N, C-alpha and C positions, 0 to 999 in steps of 0.2 A: 547546524544552519537551519534545520527545520524541526524544532522541538515539537513533541506530541504530534507527530505526523507519520503516516504509514505511506510506503512506496510499493506499488504493485506492478508487475508486469502483466499486461493483458495481451494474449496472443491475437495478432492481427490489428492491435490497437496502440501497442508500445507501452511505455512506462507512464504511470499516472501517480500523483501524490494526493492524499486526502487526510482530513483531521482524524486523529485517534479519539473520536468521540461518537456518541450516539448518532446514527444515520449519517456519519461522515462520508460515506461512500458516495452519497448523492452530491457532495460538494467537491468531488474529484476534479482535477484539471491536469493537463499534460505536465509531465516532470522534465525539467531541462537542467543540464549542467551537473548531472549527479556524478559524484565522485565514489567509486566503489569502495574506497577506504573508509567512507562513512556510512555503509549500509551493513546491517547486521540481519541475518535470517532470524525470524522468530516463528513460533507455532501459530497456526491459523487461528486457534482459540483465543489469541490475544486480540483479534479484530472482530470477535463474536457480535458485538453490539453495533458495529459501524455500518452494517448492511452490505459488506463485502460479499459478492455472490459465491456461494459455495456450490460448485457444479462437480460432476464426476470428473472433469478435468481441472482439478484444483489450480488456482492461480498460484504463481510464484510470486512471492512478495517478501518484503524486508522492511525493518524498522530503521529509520534514519537515527543515527548515533548522535 
């Protein structure tokens, strides 16, 4: 449904979706209608170039299948 996108859960902010591209995090928007059957957990390193913030409280995120 969302090829080449990442989905992340932001504590206090909910689920967001953003492009799996350089600086994609800046293009994030609220994710709606997510089906857990289509989500796959991936290593944080896959989103290195997207600008996804990496804090000591790492975000939970998944890649859309």
